DSSP file (Angstrom, degrees, kcal/mol; ACC not computed):
  #  RESIDUE AA STRUCTURE BP1 BP2  ACC     N-H-->O    O-->H-N    N-H-->O    O-->H-N    TCO  KAPPA ALPHA  PHI   PSI    X-CA   Y-CA   Z-CA
    1    1 A M              0   0    0      0, 0.0     2,-0.6     0, 0.0     0, 0.0   0.000 360.0 360.0 360.0 -15.6   86.2  -68.9   68.6
    2    2 A H        +     0   0    0     26,-0.1    24,-2.6    24,-0.1     2,-0.3  -0.580 360.0  94.2-110.9  65.4   82.6  -69.9   67.5
    3    3 A A  E     -A   25   0A   0     -2,-0.6     2,-0.5    22,-0.3    22,-0.2  -0.992  61.7-138.9-152.7 156.4   80.8  -66.6   67.6
    4    4 A A  E     -A   24   0A   0     20,-2.2    20,-2.4    -2,-0.3     2,-0.4  -0.976  20.5-155.4-118.9 128.5   80.0  -63.7   65.2
    5    5 A M  E     -A   23   0A   0     -2,-0.5     2,-0.5    18,-0.2    18,-0.2  -0.911   6.6-166.2-112.5 133.0   80.4  -60.2   66.6
    6    6 A F  E     -A   22   0A   0     16,-3.2    16,-3.0    -2,-0.4     2,-0.5  -0.968  12.9-163.5-120.9 108.2   78.4  -57.2   65.2
    7    7 A R        -     0   0    0     -2,-0.5    14,-0.1    14,-0.2     5,-0.1  -0.824  12.6-139.5-101.1 131.0   79.8  -53.9   66.3
    8    8 A H    >   -     0   0    0     -2,-0.5     3,-1.5     9,-0.1    13,-0.1  -0.591  25.8-119.3 -73.3 143.1   78.0  -50.6   66.0
    9    9 A P  T 3  S+     0   0    0      0, 0.0     3,-0.2     0, 0.0    -1,-0.1   0.779 116.6  44.4 -61.3 -22.5   80.2  -47.7   64.9
   10   10 A L  T 3  S+     0   0    0      1,-0.2     3,-0.4     6,-0.1     2,-0.3   0.452  90.0  87.8 -95.2   0.3   79.4  -46.0   68.2
   11   11 A G    <   +     0   0    0     -3,-1.5    -1,-0.2     1,-0.2    -3,-0.1  -0.173  48.1 125.0 -90.1  37.4   79.9  -49.0   70.3
   12   12 A G  S    S+     0   0    0     -2,-0.3     2,-0.3    -3,-0.2    -1,-0.2   0.824  74.3  15.3 -71.8 -28.1   83.7  -48.5   70.8
   13   13 A S  S  > S-     0   0    0     -3,-0.4     4,-2.6     0, 0.0     3,-0.5  -0.913  95.7 -52.7-140.5 163.6   83.7  -48.6   74.7
   14   14 A W  T  4 S+     0   0    0      1,-0.3    -2,-0.0    -2,-0.3    -3,-0.0  -0.552 113.7  23.8 -71.8 143.6   81.5  -49.6   77.6
   15   15 A P  T  > S+     0   0    0      0, 0.0     4,-1.8     0, 0.0    -1,-0.3  -0.998 126.9  48.9 -95.2  -5.9   78.7  -48.9   78.3
   16   16 A L  H  > S+     0   0    0     -3,-0.5     4,-3.2     1,-0.2     5,-0.4   0.901 111.2  52.5 -58.3 -42.3   77.9  -48.1   74.6
   17   17 A A  H  X S+     0   0    0     -4,-2.6     4,-1.8     1,-0.2    -1,-0.2   0.895 106.9  51.6 -58.9 -43.5   79.4  -51.4   73.5
   18   18 A W  H  4 S+     0   0    0      1,-0.2    -1,-0.2    -5,-0.2    -2,-0.2   0.903 118.6  38.0 -58.2 -42.6   77.3  -53.3   75.9
   19   19 A W  H  < S+     0   0    0     -4,-1.8    -2,-0.2     1,-0.1    -1,-0.2   0.850 127.3  30.0 -79.5 -38.5   74.1  -51.6   74.6
   20   20 A L  H  < S+     0   0    0     -4,-3.2    -3,-0.2    -5,-0.2     2,-0.2   0.789 100.2  80.9-101.0 -27.3   74.9  -51.4   70.9
   21   21 A D     <  -     0   0    0     -4,-1.8     2,-0.4    -5,-0.4   -14,-0.2  -0.495  59.3-156.2 -85.6 148.8   77.1  -54.4   70.0
   22   22 A R  E     -A    6   0A   0    -16,-3.0   -16,-3.2    -2,-0.2     2,-0.4  -0.960   9.8-175.0-125.4 144.4   75.7  -57.9   69.4
   23   23 A T  E     -A    5   0A   0     -2,-0.4     2,-0.4   -18,-0.2   -18,-0.2  -0.984   5.4-171.0-137.0 129.2   77.4  -61.2   69.7
   24   24 A V  E     -A    4   0A   0    -20,-2.4   -20,-2.2    -2,-0.4     2,-0.4  -0.905  22.2-123.5-118.1 143.2   75.9  -64.5   68.7
   25   25 A K  E     -A    3   0A   0     -2,-0.4     2,-0.3   -22,-0.2   -22,-0.3  -0.701  24.5-154.3 -87.0 138.3   77.1  -68.0   69.4
   26   26 A L        -     0   0    0    -24,-2.6   -24,-0.1    -2,-0.4    62,-0.1  -0.809  19.2-107.0-111.1 152.8   77.6  -70.2   66.4
   27   27 A G        +     0   0    0     -2,-0.3    -1,-0.1     2,-0.0     2,-0.1  -0.124  64.8  89.7 -69.3 169.9   77.5  -74.0   66.3
   28   28 A G        -     0   0    0      1,-0.1    -2,-0.1   -26,-0.0   -26,-0.1   0.012  41.9-157.3 113.8 144.4   80.4  -76.3   65.9
   29   29 A D        +     0   0    0     -2,-0.1    -1,-0.1     2,-0.1     3,-0.1   0.003  44.3 137.3-134.9  22.4   82.9  -78.0   68.2
   30   30 A A        -     0   0    0      1,-0.1    12,-0.0    12,-0.0    14,-0.0  -0.462  63.8 -95.7 -74.8 147.9   85.8  -78.6   65.8
   31   31 A P        -     0   0    0      0, 0.0     2,-0.4     0, 0.0    -1,-0.1  -0.264  38.9-161.0 -61.8 147.1   89.3  -77.9   67.2
   32   32 A F        -     0   0    0     10,-0.1     3,-0.1    -3,-0.1    10,-0.0  -0.992   8.4-157.9-133.4 126.0   90.8  -74.4   66.4
   33   33 A D    >   -     0   0    0     -2,-0.4     3,-2.1     3,-0.3     6,-0.2  -0.826   1.3-167.0-104.5  99.8   94.3  -73.6   66.6
   34   34 A P  T 3  S+     0   0    0      0, 0.0    -1,-0.1     0, 0.0     4,-0.1   0.645  86.8  62.6 -63.1 -11.2   94.8  -69.8   67.0
   35   35 A V  T 3  S+     0   0    0      1,-0.2     3,-0.1     2,-0.1    -2,-0.0   0.782 116.9  28.3 -73.4 -28.7   98.5  -70.1   66.3
   36   36 A H  S X  S+     0   0    0     -3,-2.1     3,-1.5     1,-0.1    -3,-0.3  -0.564  71.9 156.3-131.5  64.9   97.8  -71.4   62.9
   37   37 A P  T 3  S+     0   0    0      0, 0.0    -1,-0.1     0, 0.0    -2,-0.1   0.687  74.4  54.0 -72.8 -13.4   94.4  -69.8   61.9
   38   38 A D  T 3  S+     0   0    0     -3,-0.1    -2,-0.0    -4,-0.1    -3,-0.0   0.259  74.1 136.1-100.1  10.4   95.0  -70.2   58.2
   39   39 A D    X   -     0   0    0     -3,-1.5     3,-2.0    -6,-0.2     6,-0.3  -0.408  57.4-136.5 -63.8 129.0   95.8  -74.0   58.3
   40   40 A P  T 3  S+     0   0    0      0, 0.0    -1,-0.2     0, 0.0     5,-0.1   0.728 103.8  58.2 -63.9 -20.8   93.9  -75.6   55.3
   41   41 A L  T 3  S+     0   0    0      4,-0.1    -2,-0.1     3,-0.0    -3,-0.0   0.516  83.2  97.9 -86.0  -3.8   92.8  -78.4   57.7
   42   42 A N    X   -     0   0    0     -3,-2.0     3,-1.7     1,-0.1   -10,-0.1  -0.749  69.5-150.1 -79.9 118.1   91.2  -76.0   59.9
   43   43 A P  T 3  S+     0   0    0      0, 0.0    -1,-0.1     0, 0.0   -11,-0.1   0.681  93.9  55.4 -66.2 -13.8   87.5  -76.0   59.0
   44   44 A Y  T >  S+     0   0    0      1,-0.2     3,-1.1    -5,-0.1   -12,-0.0   0.459  82.4  88.8 -97.1   1.5   87.1  -72.3   60.0
   45   45 A A  T <  S+     0   0    0     -3,-1.7    -1,-0.2    -6,-0.3    -4,-0.1   0.912  92.1  40.0 -67.9 -44.5   89.9  -71.0   57.8
   46   46 A P  T 3  S+     0   0    0      0, 0.0    -1,-0.3     0, 0.0     2,-0.2   0.054  84.0 152.5 -91.9  30.3   87.8  -70.4   54.7
   47   47 A L    <   -     0   0    0     -3,-1.1     2,-0.5     1,-0.0    -3,-0.1  -0.380  22.9-172.0 -67.4 127.6   84.8  -69.0   56.7
   48   48 A L        -     0   0    0     -2,-0.2     2,-0.6     2,-0.0    -1,-0.0  -0.988   7.4-159.4-121.1 124.0   82.7  -66.6   54.8
   49   49 A V        -     0   0    0     -2,-0.5     2,-0.5     2,-0.0    -2,-0.0  -0.914   6.8-154.4-104.5 115.9   80.0  -64.8   56.8
   50   50 A S        -     0   0    0     -2,-0.6     3,-0.1     1,-0.2    -2,-0.0  -0.813   6.2-167.0 -95.1 124.4   77.2  -63.4   54.5
   51   51 A L  S    S+     0   0    0     -2,-0.5    16,-2.5     1,-0.2     2,-0.5   0.814  78.7  38.0 -82.4 -30.7   75.5  -60.4   56.1
   52   52 A L  E    S-B   66   0B   0     14,-0.2     2,-0.4    12,-0.0    -1,-0.2  -0.985  71.4-173.9-125.0 124.6   72.6  -60.4   53.7
   53   53 A Q  E     -B   65   0B   0     12,-2.2    12,-1.7    -2,-0.5     2,-0.4  -0.983   2.2-178.1-122.8 132.9   71.1  -63.6   52.4
   54   54 A I  E     +B   64   0B   0     -2,-0.4     2,-0.3    10,-0.2    10,-0.2  -0.984  11.7 154.7-126.3 140.5   68.4  -63.9   49.7
   55   55 A R  E     -B   63   0B   0      8,-1.9     8,-2.9    -2,-0.4     2,-0.4  -0.936  40.5-116.6-150.9 171.4   66.8  -67.0   48.4
   56   56 A R  E     -B   62   0B   0     -2,-0.3     6,-0.2     6,-0.2    -2,-0.0  -0.971  35.3-143.2-112.6 131.6   63.6  -68.3   46.7
   57   57 A N    >   -     0   0    0      4,-2.7     3,-1.4    -2,-0.4    -1,-0.0   0.027  37.8 -80.5 -81.0-168.2   61.7  -70.7   48.8
   58   58 A A  T 3  S+     0   0    0      1,-0.3    -1,-0.1     2,-0.1    -2,-0.0   0.727 131.8  55.0 -70.2 -23.3   59.7  -73.9   47.7
   59   59 A D  T 3  S-     0   0    0      2,-0.1    -1,-0.3     0, 0.0     3,-0.1   0.268 118.7-112.3 -88.8  10.2   56.8  -71.6   46.6
   60   60 A N  S <  S+     0   0    0     -3,-1.4     2,-0.3     1,-0.2    -2,-0.1   0.733  73.0 139.1  62.3  24.6   59.1  -69.6   44.4
   61   61 A R        -     0   0    0      1,-0.0    -4,-2.7    35,-0.0     2,-0.3  -0.753  57.4-110.9 -98.4 147.1   58.7  -66.5   46.8
   62   62 A I  E     -B   56   0B   0     -2,-0.3    32,-2.5    -6,-0.2     2,-0.3  -0.608  37.2-178.3 -79.8 136.1   61.7  -64.4   47.7
   63   63 A E  E     -BC  55  93B   0     -8,-2.9    -8,-1.9    -2,-0.3     2,-0.3  -0.888   0.8-179.8-125.4 158.2   62.9  -64.5   51.3
   64   64 A F  E     -BC  54  92B   0     28,-2.4    28,-2.7    -2,-0.3     2,-0.3  -0.968  12.7-167.3-148.5 167.4   65.7  -62.6   52.9
   65   65 A V  E     -B   53   0B   0    -12,-1.7   -12,-2.2    -2,-0.3     2,-0.4  -0.955   9.7-152.6-150.5 143.0   67.5  -62.2   56.2
   66   66 A L  E     -B   52   0B   0     -2,-0.3     2,-1.1   -14,-0.2    20,-0.3  -0.932  29.2-113.8-116.0 141.7   70.0  -59.6   57.4
   67   67 A A  S    S-     0   0    0    -16,-2.5     2,-0.6    -2,-0.4    16,-0.2  -0.628 100.8  -2.2 -70.1 106.1   72.6  -60.1   60.0
   68   68 A G  S    S-     0   0    0     -2,-1.1    14,-1.5    12,-0.2    15,-0.9  -0.956 114.5 -62.4 114.2-115.1   71.2  -57.8   62.7
   69   69 A G        -     0   0    0     -2,-0.6    10,-0.2    10,-0.4     9,-0.1  -0.827  47.3 -87.0-153.1-167.8   68.1  -55.9   61.6
   70   70 A E  S    S+     0   0    0      8,-0.9     2,-0.4    -2,-0.3     9,-0.2   0.447 102.9  61.0 -90.8  -1.4   66.9  -53.4   59.1
   71   71 A S        -     0   0    0      7,-1.5    -2,-0.1     1,-0.1     5,-0.0  -0.968  56.5-158.8-131.7 143.7   67.8  -50.4   61.1
   72   72 A G  S    S+     0   0    0     -2,-0.4    -1,-0.1    -4,-0.1     7,-0.1   0.352  71.4 102.0 -93.2   1.6   71.1  -49.0   62.5
   73   73 A N    >   -     0   0    0      1,-0.1     3,-1.6     2,-0.0     6,-0.2  -0.817  64.2-153.8 -91.6 117.5   69.1  -47.0   65.1
   74   74 A P  T 3  S+     0   0    0      0, 0.0    -1,-0.1     0, 0.0     5,-0.1   0.650  94.0  60.0 -63.7 -15.1   69.3  -48.7   68.4
   75   75 A F  T 3  S+     0   0    0      4,-0.1    -3,-0.0     3,-0.0    -2,-0.0   0.553  86.8  96.2 -84.1 -11.7   66.0  -47.2   69.4
   76   76 A S  S X  S-     0   0    0     -3,-1.6     3,-1.2     1,-0.1     4,-0.2  -0.496  78.9-132.5 -79.1 146.5   64.2  -48.9   66.5
   77   77 A P  T 3  S+     0   0    0      0, 0.0     3,-0.2     0, 0.0    -1,-0.1   0.608 109.3  58.5 -73.3  -8.1   62.4  -52.2   67.1
   78   78 A H  T 3  S+     0   0    0     -5,-0.2    -7,-1.5     1,-0.1    -8,-0.9   0.245  72.4 104.8 -99.6  11.2   64.3  -53.4   63.9
   79   79 A Y  S <  S-     0   0    0     -3,-1.2   -10,-0.4     1,-0.2    -1,-0.1   0.913 108.1  -8.8 -63.0 -44.6   67.8  -52.7   65.3
   80   80 A A  S >  S+     0   0    0     -4,-0.2     3,-1.0    -3,-0.2    -1,-0.2   0.050  96.5 119.6-139.8  25.6   68.6  -56.4   65.9
   81   81 A D  T 3  S+     0   0    0      1,-0.2     4,-0.3     2,-0.1   -12,-0.2   0.766  77.7  48.5 -71.1 -23.2   65.3  -58.2   65.3
   82   82 A L  T 3> S+     0   0    0    -14,-1.5     4,-2.5    -4,-0.3    -1,-0.2   0.491  86.5  89.9 -92.3  -1.6   66.6  -60.4   62.5
   83   83 A L  H <> S+     0   0    0     -3,-1.0     4,-2.7   -15,-0.9     5,-0.2   0.926  84.9  49.7 -63.0 -46.9   69.7  -61.5   64.3
   84   84 A P  H  > S+     0   0    0      0, 0.0     4,-1.6     0, 0.0    -1,-0.2   0.892 113.3  48.6 -59.8 -35.9   68.1  -64.7   65.9
   85   85 A L  H  >>S+     0   0    0     -4,-0.3     5,-2.6     2,-0.2     4,-0.7   0.967 111.1  49.1 -66.3 -47.8   66.7  -65.7   62.4
   86   86 A W  H ><5S+     0   0    0     -4,-2.5     3,-1.0   -20,-0.3    -1,-0.2   0.897 109.3  53.5 -57.2 -43.7   70.1  -65.2   60.7
   87   87 A T  H 3<5S+     0   0    0     -4,-2.7    -1,-0.3     1,-0.3    -2,-0.2   0.873 113.0  42.6 -61.7 -36.5   71.8  -67.2   63.5
   88   88 A R  H 3<5S-     0   0    0     -4,-1.6    -1,-0.3    -3,-0.3    -2,-0.2   0.418 115.8-114.2 -91.0   1.1   69.4  -70.1   62.9
   89   89 A G  T <<5 +     0   0    0     -3,-1.0     2,-0.2    -4,-0.7    -3,-0.2   0.821  69.6 141.7  69.7  30.7   69.6  -69.8   59.0
   90   90 A Q      < -     0   0    0     -5,-2.6     2,-0.3    -6,-0.2    -1,-0.2  -0.657  35.1-152.0 -98.8 161.0   65.9  -68.8   58.8
   91   91 A Y        -     0   0    0     -2,-0.2   -26,-0.2   -26,-0.1   -37,-0.1  -0.787   9.2-135.8-126.6 166.0   64.4  -66.2   56.5
   92   92 A V  E     -C   64   0B   0    -28,-2.7   -28,-2.4    -2,-0.3     2,-0.1  -0.925  33.9-106.5-116.9 148.1   61.5  -63.7   56.3
   93   93 A P  E     -C   63   0B   0      0, 0.0     2,-0.6     0, 0.0   -30,-0.3  -0.458  25.5-122.8 -77.1 149.8   59.4  -63.3   53.2
   94   94 A V        -     0   0    0    -32,-2.5     2,-0.3    -2,-0.1   -32,-0.2  -0.820  30.1-119.2 -91.3 124.6   59.7  -60.2   51.0
   95   95 A Q        -     0   0    0     -2,-0.6     2,-0.4     8,-0.0     8,-0.0  -0.473  33.7-166.1 -65.0 121.3   56.3  -58.5   50.7
   96   96 A E        +     0   0    0     -2,-0.3     2,-0.3     6,-0.1    -1,-0.0  -0.872  12.7 168.1-111.5 145.1   55.3  -58.4   47.1
   97   97 A A        -     0   0    0     -2,-0.4     6,-0.1     1,-0.1    -2,-0.0  -0.955  34.4-151.0-157.4 135.2   52.5  -56.3   45.7
   98   98 A A  S    S+     0   0    0     -2,-0.3    -1,-0.1     1,-0.1     3,-0.0   0.803  92.7  30.2 -77.1 -28.7   51.3  -55.3   42.2
   99   99 A R  S >  S-     0   0    0      1,-0.1     3,-1.3     0, 0.0     4,-0.2  -0.931  80.3-122.9-125.7 151.7   50.0  -52.0   43.5
  100  100 A P  G >  S+     0   0    0      0, 0.0     3,-1.6     0, 0.0    -1,-0.1   0.796 109.8  63.7 -65.7 -26.0   51.1  -49.7   46.4
  101  101 A Q  G >  S+     0   0    0      1,-0.3     3,-1.0     2,-0.1    -3,-0.0   0.667  89.2  71.0 -75.6 -10.5   47.7  -49.8   48.0
  102  102 A D  G <  S+     0   0    0     -3,-1.3     3,-0.3     1,-0.2    -1,-0.3   0.587  90.9  60.9 -72.4  -8.2   48.2  -53.6   48.5
  103  103 A L  G X   +     0   0    0     -3,-1.6     3,-1.5     1,-0.2    -1,-0.2   0.078  65.5 115.4-105.9  22.9   50.8  -52.8   51.0
  104  104 A D  T <  S+     0   0    0     -3,-1.0    -1,-0.2     1,-0.3    -2,-0.1   0.821  73.5  56.6 -63.5 -28.9   48.5  -51.0   53.4
  105  105 A D  T 3  S+     0   0    0     -3,-0.3    -1,-0.3     3,-0.0     2,-0.1   0.509  88.2  91.6 -83.4  -1.2   48.9  -53.5   56.1
  106  106 A V  S <  S-     0   0    0     -3,-1.5     3,-0.1     1,-0.1    -3,-0.0  -0.467  83.5-115.6 -91.3 166.6   52.7  -53.3   56.4
  107  107 A E  S    S-     0   0    0      1,-0.2     2,-0.3    -2,-0.1    -1,-0.1   0.896  86.4 -16.4 -70.9 -42.3   54.5  -51.0   58.8
  108  108 A G        -     0   0    0      2,-0.0     2,-0.3    -5,-0.0    -1,-0.2  -0.991  59.1-151.7-160.6 159.4   56.1  -48.9   56.2
  109  109 A T        -     0   0    0     -2,-0.3     2,-0.5    -3,-0.1    -5,-0.0  -0.945   8.3-152.1-136.0 158.3   57.0  -48.8   52.5
  110  110 A L        -     0   0    0     -2,-0.3     2,-0.6     2,-0.0    -2,-0.0  -0.981  17.9-165.1-127.5 112.6   59.7  -47.2   50.3
  111  111 A L        -     0   0    0     -2,-0.5     2,-0.6     2,-0.0    -2,-0.0  -0.897   0.6-164.9-109.3 117.7   58.4  -46.6   46.9
  112  112 A L        -     0   0    0     -2,-0.6    -2,-0.0     2,-0.0     0, 0.0  -0.878   9.9-179.4-104.1 123.9   61.0  -45.9   44.2
  113  113 A T              0   0    0     -2,-0.6    -2,-0.0     1,-0.1     0, 0.0  -0.931 360.0 360.0-120.3 144.9   59.7  -44.4   40.9
  114  114 A P              0   0    0      0, 0.0    -1,-0.1     0, 0.0    -2,-0.0   0.540 360.0 360.0 -70.7 360.0   61.8  -43.5   37.9
């Protein structure tokens, strides 16, 4: 009852589900009554899981984390690379640059121009 499951659209059955789907254990040991899951005394009744989290850190820089990774492609190294961070409540910094050439050291960029 203390787990988050992330299912890939193609992971409907084994062996694809074993390869594509991800499950992470979440903390907590409060009692859970599956007969009354909406009991207001149940600490898990109002559970909201945010898949994308964005914040400003102490240095006023923007950080984010995605539940899973940045790619839906299971062959990508970014398929589930952010899931351990999301599980621990940690973030990664957003790369900021005034000019596109300042981003030469990053893996890839998406430049949107009007």
